[in-house]
PQR file with spaces between the fields and no chain letter, atoms N, CA, C, O and H, PARSE charges and radii, in Angstrom:
ATOM       1  N    MET     1     176.517   97.824   33.862 -0.4000 1.5000
ATOM       2  CA   MET     1     176.195   98.035   35.400 -0.0000 2.0000
ATOM       3  C    MET     1     175.213   96.911   35.674  0.5500 1.7000
ATOM       4  O    MET     1     174.184   96.733   35.024 -0.5500 1.4000
ATOM       5  N    SER     2     175.608   96.192   36.660 -0.4000 1.5000
ATOM       6  CA   SER     2     174.589   95.499   37.213 -0.0000 2.0000
ATOM       7  C    SER     2     173.416   95.942   37.848  0.5500 1.7000
ATOM       8  O    SER     2     173.572   96.882   38.627 -0.5500 1.4000
ATOM       9  H    SER     2     176.444   96.337   37.188  0.4000 1.0000
ATOM      10  N    ALA     3     172.013   95.390   37.675 -0.4000 1.5000
ATOM      11  CA   ALA     3     170.833   95.941   38.492 -0.0000 2.0000
ATOM      12  C    ALA     3     170.471   95.253   39.719  0.5500 1.7000
ATOM      13  O    ALA     3     169.468   95.536   40.375 -0.5500 1.4000
ATOM      14  H    ALA     3     171.886   94.626   37.042  0.4000 1.0000
ATOM      15  N    ILE     4     171.379   94.264   40.044 -0.4000 1.5000
ATOM      16  CA   ILE     4     171.191   93.467   41.207 -0.0000 2.0000
ATOM      17  C    ILE     4     172.329   93.166   42.134  0.5500 1.7000
ATOM      18  O    ILE     4     173.400   93.236   41.530 -0.5500 1.4000
ATOM      19  H    ILE     4     172.194   94.034   39.512  0.4000 1.0000
ATOM      20  N    SER     5     172.450   92.864   43.367 -0.4000 1.5000
ATOM      21  CA   SER     5     173.355   92.457   44.122 -0.0000 2.0000
ATOM      22  C    SER     5     173.297   91.197   44.816  0.5500 1.7000
ATOM      23  O    SER     5     172.253   90.545   44.851 -0.5500 1.4000
ATOM      24  H    SER     5     171.581   92.807   43.857  0.4000 1.0000
ATOM      25  N    ASP     6     174.493   90.773   45.439 -0.4000 1.5000
ATOM      26  CA   ASP     6     174.517   89.484   46.279 -0.0000 2.0000
ATOM      27  C    ASP     6     174.077   90.083   47.568  0.5500 1.7000
ATOM      28  O    ASP     6     174.081   89.290   48.510 -0.5500 1.4000
ATOM      29  H    ASP     6     175.341   91.303   45.411  0.4000 1.0000
ATOM      30  N    ASN     7     173.796   90.991   47.762 -0.4000 1.5000
ATOM      31  CA   ASN     7     173.189   91.727   49.195 -0.0000 2.0000
ATOM      32  C    ASN     7     171.534   91.965   49.078  0.5500 1.7000
ATOM      33  O    ASN     7     170.942   92.372   48.079 -0.5500 1.4000
ATOM      34  H    ASN     7     173.793   91.635   46.997  0.4000 1.0000
ATOM      35  N    LEU     8     171.001   91.634   50.257 -0.4000 1.5000
ATOM      36  CA   LEU     8     169.762   92.105   50.118 -0.0000 2.0000
ATOM      37  C    LEU     8     169.480   93.131   51.369  0.5500 1.7000
ATOM      38  O    LEU     8     169.767   92.775   52.512 -0.5500 1.4000
ATOM      39  H    LEU     8     171.482   91.303   51.069  0.4000 1.0000
ATOM      40  N    ILE     9     168.917   94.393   51.109 -0.4000 1.5000
ATOM      41  CA   ILE     9     169.018   95.383   51.771 -0.0000 2.0000
ATOM      42  C    ILE     9     167.816   95.867   52.242  0.5500 1.7000
ATOM      43  O    ILE     9     166.965   95.996   51.362 -0.5500 1.4000
ATOM      44  H    ILE     9     168.683   94.682   50.181  0.4000 1.0000
ATOM      45  N    HIS    10     167.409   96.241   53.605 -0.4000 1.5000
ATOM      46  CA   HIS    10     166.083   96.637   54.010 -0.0000 2.0000
ATOM      47  C    HIS    10     166.410   97.872   54.593  0.5500 1.7000
ATOM      48  O    HIS    10     167.258   97.944   55.483 -0.5500 1.4000
ATOM      49  H    HIS    10     168.100   96.136   54.320  0.4000 1.0000
ATOM      50  N    PHE    11     165.720   98.987   54.102 -0.4000 1.5000
ATOM      51  CA   PHE    11     165.664  100.438   54.344 -0.0000 2.0000
ATOM      52  C    PHE    11     164.928  100.228   55.772  0.5500 1.7000
ATOM      53  O    PHE    11     164.102   99.329   55.928 -0.5500 1.4000
ATOM      54  H    PHE    11     165.031   98.929   53.379  0.4000 1.0000
ATOM      55  N    LEU    12     165.253  101.031   56.691 -0.4000 1.5000
ATOM      56  CA   LEU    12     164.476  101.040   57.882 -0.0000 2.0000
ATOM      57  C    LEU    12     164.713  102.328   58.415  0.5500 1.7000
ATOM      58  O    LEU    12     165.838  102.827   58.377 -0.5500 1.4000
ATOM      59  H    LEU    12     165.924  101.762   56.565  0.4000 1.0000
ATOM      60  N    ALA    13     163.396  103.102   59.079 -0.4000 1.5000
ATOM      61  CA   ALA    13     163.309  104.383   60.058 -0.0000 2.0000
ATOM      62  C    ALA    13     163.799  105.448   59.339  0.5500 1.7000
ATOM      63  O    ALA    13     164.675  106.207   59.753 -0.5500 1.4000
ATOM      64  H    ALA    13     162.483  102.697   59.109  0.4000 1.0000
ATOM      65  N    ARG    14     163.200  105.526   58.172 -0.4000 1.5000
ATOM      66  CA   ARG    14     163.502  106.739   57.520 -0.0000 2.0000
ATOM      67  C    ARG    14     163.344  107.898   58.202  0.5500 1.7000
ATOM      68  O    ARG    14     164.155  108.808   58.029 -0.5500 1.4000
ATOM      69  H    ARG    14     162.489  104.908   57.836  0.4000 1.0000
ATOM      70  N    ASN    15     162.318  108.029   59.043 -0.4000 1.5000
ATOM      71  CA   ASN    15     162.091  109.133   60.121 -0.0000 2.0000
ATOM      72  C    ASN    15     162.996  109.707   60.754  0.5500 1.7000
ATOM      73  O    ASN    15     163.124  110.878   61.112 -0.5500 1.4000
ATOM      74  H    ASN    15     161.660  107.289   59.184  0.4000 1.0000
ATOM      75  N    ASN    16     163.773  108.599   60.902 -0.4000 1.5000
ATOM      76  CA   ASN    16     165.254  108.871   61.935 -0.0000 2.0000
ATOM      77  C    ASN    16     166.637  108.832   61.191  0.5500 1.7000
ATOM      78  O    ASN    16     167.709  108.422   61.635 -0.5500 1.4000
ATOM      79  H    ASN    16     163.668  107.648   60.611  0.4000 1.0000
ATOM      80  N    LYS    17     166.383  109.311   60.062 -0.4000 1.5000
ATOM      81  CA   LYS    17     167.682  109.376   58.845 -0.0000 2.0000
ATOM      82  C    LYS    17     168.947  109.846   59.800  0.5500 1.7000
ATOM      83  O    LYS    17     170.058  109.316   59.790 -0.5500 1.4000
ATOM      84  H    LYS    17     165.512  109.645   59.701  0.4000 1.0000
ATOM      85  N    GLU    18     168.552  110.912   60.594 -0.4000 1.5000
ATOM      86  CA   GLU    18     169.345  111.839   60.973 -0.0000 2.0000
ATOM      87  C    GLU    18     170.068  111.259   62.278  0.5500 1.7000
ATOM      88  O    GLU    18     171.100  111.829   62.629 -0.5500 1.4000
ATOM      89  H    GLU    18     167.649  111.343   60.602  0.4000 1.0000
ATOM      90  N    SER    19     169.637  110.244   62.971 -0.4000 1.5000
ATOM      91  CA   SER    19     169.886  109.532   64.119 -0.0000 2.0000
ATOM      92  C    SER    19     169.980  108.004   64.166  0.5500 1.7000
ATOM      93  O    SER    19     169.125  107.180   64.493 -0.5500 1.4000
ATOM      94  H    SER    19     168.798  109.781   62.685  0.4000 1.0000
ATOM      95  N    PRO    20     171.462  107.814   63.680 -0.5600 1.5000
ATOM      96  CA   PRO    20     171.766  106.262   63.843  0.2800 2.0000
ATOM      97  C    PRO    20     171.261  105.595   64.873  0.5500 1.7000
ATOM      98  O    PRO    20     170.572  104.584   64.727 -0.5500 1.4000
ATOM      99  N    GLY    21     171.581  106.138   66.070 -0.4000 1.5000
ATOM     100  CA   GLY    21     171.137  105.454   67.376 -0.0000 2.0000
ATOM     101  C    GLY    21     169.490  104.896   67.227  0.5500 1.7000
ATOM     102  O    GLY    21     169.217  103.739   67.544 -0.5500 1.4000
ATOM     103  H    GLY    21     172.141  106.959   66.188  0.4000 1.0000
ATOM     104  N    LYS    22     168.800  105.518   66.891 -0.4000 1.5000
ATOM     105  CA   LYS    22     167.276  105.400   66.773 -0.0000 2.0000
ATOM     106  C    LYS    22     166.996  104.240   65.869  0.5500 1.7000
ATOM     107  O    LYS    22     166.278  103.259   66.062 -0.5500 1.4000
ATOM     108  H    LYS    22     169.022  106.458   66.633  0.4000 1.0000
ATOM     109  N    GLN    23     167.937  104.674   64.540 -0.4000 1.5000
ATOM     110  CA   GLN    23     167.596  103.353   63.692 -0.0000 2.0000
ATOM     111  C    GLN    23     168.005  102.042   64.322  0.5500 1.7000
ATOM     112  O    GLN    23     167.303  101.032   64.384 -0.5500 1.4000
ATOM     113  H    GLN    23     168.520  105.471   64.383  0.4000 1.0000
ATOM     114  N    LEU    24     169.351  102.205   64.826 -0.4000 1.5000
ATOM     115  CA   LEU    24     169.803  100.819   65.650 -0.0000 2.0000
ATOM     116  C    LEU    24     168.686  100.238   66.447  0.5500 1.7000
ATOM     117  O    LEU    24     168.459   99.028   66.409 -0.5500 1.4000
ATOM     118  H    LEU    24     169.921  103.025   64.776  0.4000 1.0000
ATOM     119  N    ASP    25     167.817  101.260   67.337 -0.4000 1.5000
ATOM     120  CA   ASP    25     166.833  100.549   68.345 -0.0000 2.0000
ATOM     121  C    ASP    25     165.658   99.949   67.295  0.5500 1.7000
ATOM     122  O    ASP    25     164.891   99.087   67.725 -0.5500 1.4000
ATOM     123  H    ASP    25     168.002  102.242   67.368  0.4000 1.0000
ATOM     124  N    VAL    26     165.524  100.481   65.751 -0.4000 1.5000
ATOM     125  CA   VAL    26     164.491   99.916   65.175 -0.0000 2.0000
ATOM     126  C    VAL    26     165.097   98.633   64.361  0.5500 1.7000
ATOM     127  O    VAL    26     164.376   97.868   63.720 -0.5500 1.4000
ATOM     128  H    VAL    26     166.147  101.181   65.401  0.4000 1.0000
ATOM     129  N    PHE    27     166.214   98.528   64.447 -0.4000 1.5000
ATOM     130  CA   PHE    27     167.104   97.282   63.841 -0.0000 2.0000
ATOM     131  C    PHE    27     166.735   95.873   64.989  0.5500 1.7000
ATOM     132  O    PHE    27     166.329   94.714   64.918 -0.5500 1.4000
ATOM     133  H    PHE    27     166.800   99.150   64.967  0.4000 1.0000
ATOM     134  N    LYS    28     167.129   96.748   65.901 -0.4000 1.5000
ATOM     135  CA   LYS    28     167.078   95.760   67.329 -0.0000 2.0000
ATOM     136  C    LYS    28     165.581   95.141   67.584  0.5500 1.7000
ATOM     137  O    LYS    28     165.189   94.015   67.891 -0.5500 1.4000
ATOM     138  H    LYS    28     167.460   97.690   65.958  0.4000 1.0000
ATOM     139  N    GLN    29     164.974   96.290   67.337 -0.4000 1.5000
ATOM     140  CA   GLN    29     163.511   95.320   67.659 -0.0000 2.0000
ATOM     141  C    GLN    29     162.916   94.617   66.091  0.5500 1.7000
ATOM     142  O    GLN    29     161.988   93.811   66.169 -0.5500 1.4000
ATOM     143  H    GLN    29     165.293   97.204   67.087  0.4000 1.0000
ATOM     144  N    ILE    30     163.213   94.796   65.376 -0.4000 1.5000
ATOM     145  CA   ILE    30     163.134   93.921   63.922 -0.0000 2.0000
ATOM     146  C    ILE    30     163.751   92.633   64.384  0.5500 1.7000
ATOM     147  O    ILE    30     163.014   91.650   64.310 -0.5500 1.4000
ATOM     148  H    ILE    30     163.966   95.450   65.312  0.4000 1.0000
ATOM     149  N    VAL    31     165.066   92.437   64.884 -0.4000 1.5000
ATOM     150  CA   VAL    31     165.623   91.271   65.185 -0.0000 2.0000
ATOM     151  C    VAL    31     164.866   90.256   66.242  0.5500 1.7000
ATOM     152  O    VAL    31     164.746   89.031   66.232 -0.5500 1.4000
ATOM     153  H    VAL    31     165.665   93.236   64.944  0.4000 1.0000
ATOM     154  N    GLU    32     164.391   91.301   67.186 -0.4000 1.5000
ATOM     155  CA   GLU    32     163.890   90.626   68.652 -0.0000 2.0000
ATOM     156  C    GLU    32     162.425   90.270   68.038  0.5500 1.7000
ATOM     157  O    GLU    32     162.022   89.166   68.404 -0.5500 1.4000
ATOM     158  H    GLU    32     164.489   92.297   67.194  0.4000 1.0000
ATOM     159  N    ASN    33     161.615   90.932   67.243 -0.4000 1.5000
ATOM     160  CA   ASN    33     159.914   90.899   67.110 -0.0000 2.0000
ATOM     161  C    ASN    33     159.733   90.387   65.755  0.5500 1.7000
ATOM     162  O    ASN    33     158.584   90.007   65.533 -0.5500 1.4000
ATOM     163  H    ASN    33     161.942   91.829   66.946  0.4000 1.0000
ATOM     164  N    GLY    34     160.426   90.295   64.949 -0.4000 1.5000
ATOM     165  CA   GLY    34     160.150   89.946   63.319 -0.0000 2.0000
ATOM     166  C    GLY    34     160.223   91.190   62.607  0.5500 1.7000
ATOM     167  O    GLY    34     160.526   92.225   63.201 -0.5500 1.4000
ATOM     168  H    GLY    34     161.360   90.604   65.130  0.4000 1.0000
ATOM     169  N    LEU    35     159.957   91.166   61.328 -0.4000 1.5000
ATOM     170  CA   LEU    35     159.987   92.459   60.333 -0.0000 2.0000
ATOM     171  C    LEU    35     158.750   93.279   60.340  0.5500 1.7000
ATOM     172  O    LEU    35     157.575   92.914   60.294 -0.5500 1.4000
ATOM     173  H    LEU    35     159.711   90.325   60.846  0.4000 1.0000
ATOM     174  N    ARG    36     159.221   94.362   60.402 -0.4000 1.5000
ATOM     175  CA   ARG    36     157.933   95.035   60.543 -0.0000 2.0000
ATOM     176  C    ARG    36     157.078   95.513   58.910  0.5500 1.7000
ATOM     177  O    ARG    36     157.643   95.679   57.829 -0.5500 1.4000
ATOM     178  H    ARG    36     160.175   94.660   60.439  0.4000 1.0000
ATOM     179  N    THR    37     155.893   95.617   59.146 -0.4000 1.5000
ATOM     180  CA   THR    37     155.249   95.431   57.555 -0.0000 2.0000
ATOM     181  C    THR    37     154.379   97.164   57.789  0.5500 1.7000
ATOM     182  O    THR    37     154.169   97.999   58.669 -0.5500 1.4000
ATOM     183  H    THR    37     155.434   95.482   60.025  0.4000 1.0000
ATOM     184  N    GLY    38     154.184   96.978   56.707 -0.4000 1.5000
ATOM     185  CA   GLY    38     153.007   98.462   56.219 -0.0000 2.0000
ATOM     186  C    GLY    38     151.909   98.095   56.064  0.5500 1.7000
ATOM     187  O    GLY    38     151.686   96.885   56.018 -0.5500 1.4000
ATOM     188  H    GLY    38     154.355   96.300   55.992  0.4000 1.0000
ATOM     189  N    ARG    39     151.067   98.859   55.958 -0.4000 1.5000
ATOM     190  CA   ARG    39     149.702   98.324   55.460 -0.0000 2.0000
ATOM     191  C    ARG    39     149.510   99.167   54.190  0.5500 1.7000
ATOM     192  O    ARG    39     149.911  100.319   54.021 -0.5500 1.4000
ATOM     193  H    ARG    39     151.247   99.842   55.995  0.4000 1.0000
ATOM     194  N    VAL    40     148.996   98.588   53.539 -0.4000 1.5000
ATOM     195  CA   VAL    40     148.604   99.259   52.245 -0.0000 2.0000
ATOM     196  C    VAL    40     147.154   98.712   51.544  0.5500 1.7000
ATOM     197  O    VAL    40     146.765   97.547   51.627 -0.5500 1.4000
ATOM     198  H    VAL    40     148.670   97.653   53.677  0.4000 1.0000
ATOM     199  N    GLN    41     146.564   99.615   50.957 -0.4000 1.5000
ATOM     200  CA   GLN    41     145.090   99.575   50.192 -0.0000 2.0000
ATOM     201  C    GLN    41     145.211   99.120   48.800  0.5500 1.7000
ATOM     202  O    GLN    41     145.569  100.001   48.018 -0.5500 1.4000
ATOM     203  H    GLN    41     146.880  100.562   50.889  0.4000 1.0000
ATOM     204  N    ILE    42     145.025   98.094   48.364 -0.4000 1.5000
ATOM     205  CA   ILE    42     145.093   97.469   47.122 -0.0000 2.0000
ATOM     206  C    ILE    42     143.675   97.578   46.454  0.5500 1.7000
ATOM     207  O    ILE    42     142.751   96.871   46.858 -0.5500 1.4000
ATOM     208  H    ILE    42     144.734   97.379   48.999  0.4000 1.0000
ATOM     209  N    LYS    43     143.506   98.529   45.362 -0.4000 1.5000
ATOM     210  CA   LYS    43     142.340   98.787   44.794 -0.0000 2.0000
ATOM     211  C    LYS    43     142.098   98.108   43.765  0.5500 1.7000
ATOM     212  O    LYS    43     143.136   97.715   43.232 -0.5500 1.4000
ATOM     213  H    LYS    43     144.256   99.103   45.033  0.4000 1.0000
ATOM     214  N    PHE    44     140.860   97.695   43.083 -0.4000 1.5000
ATOM     215  CA   PHE    44     140.591   96.915   41.950 -0.0000 2.0000
ATOM     216  C    PHE    44     139.527   97.720   41.163  0.5500 1.7000
ATOM     217  O    PHE    44     139.056   98.807   41.499 -0.5500 1.4000
ATOM     218  H    PHE    44     140.017   98.014   43.516  0.4000 1.0000
ATOM     219  N    ALA    45     139.268   97.090   40.202 -0.4000 1.5000
ATOM     220  CA   ALA    45     138.395   98.012   39.156 -0.0000 2.0000
ATOM     221  C    ALA    45     136.686   97.669   39.913  0.5500 1.7000
ATOM     222  O    ALA    45     136.463   96.712   40.654 -0.5500 1.4000
ATOM     223  H    ALA    45     139.650   96.207   39.930  0.4000 1.0000
ATOM     224  N    GLU    46     135.890   98.473   39.589 -0.4000 1.5000
ATOM     225  CA   GLU    46     134.690   98.842   40.376 -0.0000 2.0000
ATOM     226  C    GLU    46     134.683   98.739   41.554  0.5500 1.7000
ATOM     227  O    GLU    46     133.849   98.056   42.149 -0.5500 1.4000
ATOM     228  H    GLU    46     136.071   99.251   38.987  0.4000 1.0000
ATOM     229  N    GLY    47     135.913   99.609   42.305 -0.4000 1.5000
ATOM     230  CA   GLY    47     135.776  100.047   43.449 -0.0000 2.0000
ATOM     231  C    GLY    47     136.311   98.948   44.625  0.5500 1.7000
ATOM     232  O    GLY    47     136.564   99.298   45.778 -0.5500 1.4000
ATOM     233  H    GLY    47     136.590  100.164   41.821  0.4000 1.0000
ATOM     234  N    ALA    48     136.407   97.894   44.249 -0.4000 1.5000
ATOM     235  CA   ALA    48     136.709   96.787   45.114 -0.0000 2.0000
ATOM     236  C    ALA    48     137.928   97.101   45.599  0.5500 1.7000
ATOM     237  O    ALA    48     138.615   97.737   44.800 -0.5500 1.4000
ATOM     238  H    ALA    48     136.202   97.610   43.313  0.4000 1.0000
ATOM     239  N    SER    49     138.571   96.798   46.948 -0.4000 1.5000
ATOM     240  CA   SER    49     139.900   96.843   47.491 -0.0000 2.0000
ATOM     241  C    SER    49     139.939   95.849   48.543  0.5500 1.7000
ATOM     242  O    SER    49     138.959   95.239   48.969 -0.5500 1.4000
ATOM     243  H    SER    49     138.012   96.281   47.597  0.4000 1.0000
ATOM     244  N    ILE    50     141.401   95.699   49.020 -0.4000 1.5000
ATOM     245  CA   ILE    50     141.796   94.710   50.060 -0.0000 2.0000
ATOM     246  C    ILE    50     142.642   95.569   50.742  0.5500 1.7000
ATOM     247  O    ILE    50     143.039   96.610   50.219 -0.5500 1.4000
ATOM     248  H    ILE    50     142.197   96.195   48.674  0.4000 1.0000
ATOM     249  N    ILE    51     142.986   95.198   51.971 -0.4000 1.5000
ATOM     250  CA   ILE    51     144.253   95.753   52.706 -0.0000 2.0000
ATOM     251  C    ILE    51     144.955   94.689   53.049  0.5500 1.7000
ATOM     252  O    ILE    51     144.592   93.615   53.529 -0.5500 1.4000
ATOM     253  H    ILE    51     142.664   94.352   52.397  0.4000 1.0000
ATOM     254  N    ASN    52     146.287   95.205   52.672 -0.4000 1.5000
ATOM     255  CA   ASN    52     147.547   93.833   52.951 -0.0000 2.0000
ATOM     256  C    ASN    52     148.500   94.458   53.782  0.5500 1.7000
ATOM     257  O    ASN    52     148.488   95.630   54.159 -0.5500 1.4000
ATOM     258  H    ASN    52     146.582   96.078   52.282  0.4000 1.0000
ATOM     259  N    GLN    53     149.385   93.516   54.054 -0.4000 1.5000
ATOM     260  CA   GLN    53     150.758   94.052   54.829 -0.0000 2.0000
ATOM     261  C    GLN    53     151.886   93.684   53.832  0.5500 1.7000
ATOM     262  O    GLN    53     152.022   92.552   53.368 -0.5500 1.4000
ATOM     263  H    GLN    53     149.395   92.564   53.747  0.4000 1.0000
ATOM     264  N    ILE    54     152.690   94.750   53.541 -0.4000 1.5000
ATOM     265  CA   ILE    54     153.893   94.770   52.826 -0.0000 2.0000
ATOM     266  C    ILE    54     154.957   95.001   53.703  0.5500 1.7000
ATOM     267  O    ILE    54     154.867   95.543   54.805 -0.5500 1.4000
ATOM     268  H    ILE    54     152.580   95.670   53.917  0.4000 1.0000
ATOM     269  N    ILE    55     156.245   94.449   53.023 -0.4000 1.5000
ATOM     270  CA   ILE    55     157.513   94.813   53.466 -0.0000 2.0000
ATOM     271  C    ILE    55     158.264   95.067   52.222  0.5500 1.7000
ATOM     272  O    ILE    55     158.138   94.410   51.188 -0.5500 1.4000
ATOM     273  H    ILE    55     156.318   94.008   52.128  0.4000 1.0000
ATOM     274  N    CYS    56     159.212   96.267   52.435 -0.4000 1.5000
ATOM     275  CA   CYS    56     160.088   96.879   51.102 -0.0000 2.0000
ATOM     276  C    CYS    56     161.496   96.382   51.390  0.5500 1.7000
ATOM     277  O    CYS    56     162.193   96.867   52.282 -0.5500 1.4000
ATOM     278  H    CYS    56     159.315   96.801   53.275  0.4000 1.0000
ATOM     279  N    PHE    57     161.942   95.228   50.460 -0.4000 1.5000
ATOM     280  CA   PHE    57     163.227   94.821   50.234 -0.0000 2.0000
ATOM     281  C    PHE    57     163.838   95.261   48.967  0.5500 1.7000
ATOM     282  O    PHE    57     163.094   95.447   48.005 -0.5500 1.4000
ATOM     283  H    PHE    57     161.376   94.835   49.736  0.4000 1.0000
ATOM     284  N    THR    58     165.085   95.447   48.859 -0.4000 1.5000
ATOM     285  CA   THR    58     165.791   95.798   47.409 -0.0000 2.0000
ATOM     286  C    THR    58     167.034   95.094   47.223  0.5500 1.7000
ATOM     287  O    THR    58     167.638   94.876   48.273 -0.5500 1.4000
ATOM     288  H    THR    58     165.689   95.297   49.641  0.4000 1.0000
ATOM     289  N    ASP    59     167.458   94.769   46.393 -0.4000 1.5000
ATOM     290  CA   ASP    59     168.778   93.977   46.262 -0.0000 2.0000
ATOM     291  C    ASP    59     169.854   94.934   45.156  0.5500 1.7000
ATOM     292  O    ASP    59     170.872   94.488   44.628 -0.5500 1.4000
ATOM     293  H    ASP    59     166.968   94.946   45.540  0.4000 1.0000
ATOM     294  N    ILE    60     169.276   96.410   44.985 -0.4000 1.5000
ATOM     295  CA   ILE    60     170.134   97.154   44.296 -0.0000 2.0000
ATOM     296  C    ILE    60     171.591   97.019   44.792  0.5500 1.7000
ATOM     297  O    ILE    60     171.744   96.761   45.985 -0.5500 1.4000
ATOM     298  H    ILE    60     168.449   96.773   45.414  0.4000 1.0000
ATOM     299  N    PRO    61     172.629   97.161   44.037 -0.5600 1.5000
ATOM     300  CA   PRO    61     174.196   97.344   44.689  0.2800 2.0000
ATOM     301  C    PRO    61     174.273   98.576   45.367  0.5500 1.7000
ATOM     302  O    PRO    61     173.821   99.660   44.998 -0.5500 1.4000
ATOM     303  N    LEU    62     175.036   98.237   46.636 -0.4000 1.5000
ATOM     304  CA   LEU    62     174.902   98.953   47.785 -0.0000 2.0000
ATOM     305  C    LEU    62     175.445  100.553   46.953  0.5500 1.7000
ATOM     306  O    LEU    62     174.918  101.587   47.363 -0.5500 1.4000
ATOM     307  H    LEU    62     175.403   97.356   46.936  0.4000 1.0000
ATOM     308  N    ARG    63     176.489  100.642   45.812 -0.4000 1.5000
ATOM     309  CA   ARG    63     176.762  101.901   45.725 -0.0000 2.0000
ATOM     310  C    ARG    63     175.498  102.800   45.042  0.5500 1.7000
ATOM     311  O    ARG    63     175.636  103.982   44.726 -0.5500 1.4000
ATOM     312  H    ARG    63     176.917   99.802   45.479  0.4000 1.0000
ATOM     313  N    GLU    64     174.239  102.032   44.869 -0.4000 1.5000
ATOM     314  CA   GLU    64     173.341  102.760   44.079 -0.0000 2.0000
ATOM     315  C    GLU    64     172.349  103.021   45.273  0.5500 1.7000
ATOM     316  O    GLU    64     171.235  103.347   44.863 -0.5500 1.4000
ATOM     317  H    GLU    64     174.126  101.072   45.125  0.4000 1.0000
ATOM     318  N    CYS    65     172.457  102.963   46.608 -0.4000 1.5000
ATOM     319  CA   CYS    65     171.321  103.081   47.806 -0.0000 2.0000
ATOM     320  C    CYS    65     171.415  104.373   47.717  0.5500 1.7000
ATOM     321  O    CYS    65     170.336  104.786   47.294 -0.5500 1.4000
ATOM     322  H    CYS    65     173.362  102.698   46.941  0.4000 1.0000
ATOM     323  N    ASN    66     172.392  105.521   47.956 -0.4000 1.5000
ATOM     324  CA   ASN    66     172.154  106.763   48.473 -0.0000 2.0000
ATOM     325  C    ASN    66     171.237  107.345   47.508  0.5500 1.7000
ATOM     326  O    ASN    66     170.416  108.140   47.966 -0.5500 1.4000
ATOM     327  H    ASN    66     173.269  105.185   48.299  0.4000 1.0000
ATOM     328  N    GLU    67     171.214  107.085   46.157 -0.4000 1.5000
ATOM     329  CA   GLU    67     170.093  107.644   44.958 -0.0000 2.0000
ATOM     330  C    GLU    67     168.867  107.029   45.288  0.5500 1.7000
ATOM     331  O    GLU    67     167.842  107.709   45.240 -0.5500 1.4000
ATOM     332  H    GLU    67     171.881  106.439   45.785  0.4000 1.0000
ATOM     333  N    HIS    68     168.813  105.533   45.700 -0.4000 1.5000
ATOM     334  CA   HIS    68     167.714  104.916   45.587 -0.0000 2.0000
ATOM     335  C    HIS    68     166.883  105.609   47.045  0.5500 1.7000
ATOM     336  O    HIS    68     165.660  105.755   47.057 -0.5500 1.4000
ATOM     337  H    HIS    68     169.645  104.981   45.739  0.4000 1.0000
ATOM     338  N    ASN    69     167.594  105.914   47.988 -0.4000 1.5000
ATOM     339  CA   ASN    69     167.043  106.299   49.270 -0.0000 2.0000
ATOM     340  C    ASN    69     166.670  107.877   49.123  0.5500 1.7000
ATOM     341  O    ASN    69     165.787  108.285   49.877 -0.5500 1.4000
ATOM     342  H    ASN    69     168.587  105.795   47.978  0.4000 1.0000
ATOM     343  N    CYS    70     167.199  108.696   48.322 -0.4000 1.5000
ATOM     344  CA   CYS    70     166.742  110.053   48.036 -0.0000 2.0000
ATOM     345  C    CYS    70     165.301  110.125   47.215  0.5500 1.7000
ATOM     346  O    CYS    70     164.409  110.952   47.405 -0.5500 1.4000
ATOM     347  H    CYS    70     167.917  108.364   47.710  0.4000 1.0000
ATOM     348  N    PHE    71     165.311  108.923   46.149 -0.4000 1.5000
ATOM     349  CA   PHE    71     164.177  109.078   45.593 -0.0000 2.0000
ATOM     350  C    PHE    71     162.925  108.412   46.533  0.5500 1.7000
ATOM     351  O    PHE    71     161.791  108.886   46.596 -0.5500 1.4000
ATOM     352  H    PHE    71     166.035  108.251   45.994  0.4000 1.0000
ATOM     353  N    TYR    72     163.394  107.222   47.235 -0.4000 1.5000
ATOM     354  CA   TYR    72     161.765  106.589   47.932 -0.0000 2.0000
ATOM     355  C    TYR    72     161.954  106.812   49.322  0.5500 1.7000
ATOM     356  O    TYR    72     161.097  106.298   50.041 -0.5500 1.4000
ATOM     357  H    TYR    72     164.315  106.837   47.184  0.4000 1.0000
ATOM     358  N    GLY    73     162.932  107.500   49.925 -0.4000 1.5000
ATOM     359  CA   GLY    73     162.735  107.602   51.272 -0.0000 2.0000
ATOM     360  C    GLY    73     163.347  106.437   51.970  0.5500 1.7000
ATOM     361  O    GLY    73     163.276  106.345   53.196 -0.5500 1.4000
ATOM     362  H    GLY    73     163.628  107.917   49.341  0.4000 1.0000
């Protein structure tokens, strides 16, 4: 089994999992306004930390996406 795919997949709008129309609206916003990022705090030793912006992509095979989505959301 290959762990990678020729396709790049970006999961979006997990809060609207049961509303494909709302997910499409989020996709349109991404196309029009650019990728959405999430804020994450990265902690270092001795209490130092930074806030950074992240984007989550995966290149797992499409057939594995349901399992991935169930685990990560």
